[in-house]
N, C-alpha and C positions, 0 to 999 in steps of 0.2 A: 657403309653398307649395313643393311639389316635384313633379318629374316623373320618369318612369322611362325610361331609354334602355336597351332590352333588351340591346343589344350593348355597352353601355358602363357603365351604372350610374345612380345618382341624379343629377338636376340640381336643385339647390336655388335657388329664386328668392326674393330678399329685397326688401323695399321699402327703407326706410331702417331698417336692422336695429337698432332701439333695444334689443331684447332680447339683442342680441349675435349676430354672424354665426356664431360658434362654437356658441353655444347652439342656434340655428336649425338648423345643420348636424347637430349631434348628435341633435336631436329627429327630423329627417328620417331619419337612419340607424336610429334606434330603430324607426321606423315602416316602414322599407324592407325588412324581411324578409331581412336579410343581404346586400342589394345594396351594392356599393361606392359611394363618393362620386365621381362623375365631374366635376361642375362646380358652382361657386357663382357665381351671377349676381346683381348688384344692388348696392344701397347697403350698405356695411359700417359706416357711421356712426362713422368714426374720424378725421374731419378735425381735430377739436380735442382728440384724445386725447393723454395724456402718452406720452412715449417708452416707458415701462415697459409700458403697455397695448399699444402697437404690437408690442413684442417678444413679449409673452405671447400675443397673438392670432395672430401668425405662427407661433410655436412650436406652438400648439394646432391651427391649420389644417394645418400640415405633418403632424402626428400623425394627422389624419383622412384624409390621402392623396388629396386631389382631384388630377385631372389638369389642370384648367383653373380659373383664377380670373379672373372678369370683374367687377372692382369698379366701381361707379358713382360719381357725383359726390360724394356725402357721405362717401365713403371717404377722400378727401383725397390729395393728391399724395405726401405723405411715406410713406404705407403702400403706395401703388402702386410707388413707387421701391424700397421695402424688398422687395416681392415680386420685382421684376425683379432686384435684386441677389442675393437668396438662393434664388430659385426660377426662374432663367432658363428661359424657354420655357413657363412656366405662365401668365403674364399675357397676357390678351387685352383690349385697350382696349374699353371699353364706354361708348357714348354714346347718349343719347336720340335716337331716330329711326333708328338703325342697325338692320339686319336681319342676323341670324345664323342659320345652318342647321347643326344637328348631324345629319350624315347617317349612315344605317345602312350597314353593310357589305352588299354585294350578296348574300352567302350567308345573311344574316339576314332577308331580305324574304320 
């Protein structure tokens, strides 16, 4: 599932992304009519992934250019740590029950 932030770009929401967070994000971009990828939110399903898959997934996500990554529980701490190390400022902790607001700029209302 994805949403459109008119002033920012696409926001992709994943469950426990068994099809792959990169595949889901690429598909959203194909459907997004040229909109950039702003955020990816949800489970990335990488908790038990081998190191090579973590490296490739992060490389592919970097290429997609999101501004925020909000990985959920099934992402695993190793991938969250890797995001923080390699993309400092992109990681937003994401926990069940928390509320997040992506606000519009006043001139876009």
